[in-house]
Phi, psi and omega in degrees: 000121174295126181264110192291092176217137176306146179313137177057027179302328185296336182296329179264011179266115182288349179281342185263122177300150175296139180209161179279115179254021178277123185083170183295144180231130178244128173263115178235150175298114182290346184257004185256124181297330180286318178293320173297324172298319184295324179294317175295325175299310178303308191295326183273350176251356180272085183300333183262000181060040185278315191292141176243143183242126176242120178300132175304323183285352180283161176303319179293318181298314185295315174306312177293319181297318176302316179301327179266010170087011183259150188265107184291346174282331179224071184281122174260007177203183177234168182245136178236123173256135176206132177056033180077002180250150183257142176223151181221174172062204183297336177299324175291324177298314180302311181294328172296312176306322182292316186291322178293333174077200188043222183293345181288349175295340179291350174301336178301348174298333176300339173295349175284338176282131179307142182310314179300323179288325177300311178300318182292313179299316180295309180304319181300308184294315182303314179295338183249003188301319181294320180293319187277324191242345179091187178244162179210170172239090180313318188282352185239016178296130180292357182290117188292326180296322173295313184298325176299333187259355184284141170239101181247000000 
């Protein structure tokens, strides 16, 4: 889902701390094991070391979520920023796959699912992620590739 805001609109939002936005930025739940696996997937497939990962629970993560109209206290999705535009839900995942290249571009097949169904599917997984996948501490993962990308 494209979050309808002008490109780089967060730069004019005084509630958002300054951050380096060159390259893609993923705002992810730092307590979710599924998100931690997602961060590892991104880190190990990002050949150019372009991606930055922002924990949802950080000041920056909360501010970005709020800017895009998402509730940081009850996140049912994650936020992906690229070229100053925000994306959420499975659309964000599709765009990450496209950016990572190679076989990950096949995630575009998810576009065959109608948008409303994609959103329902994603929300269902997001609401149950702790129960199905458990918890983790993204910021304390021993994975050096993830640690290089974290913006806390």
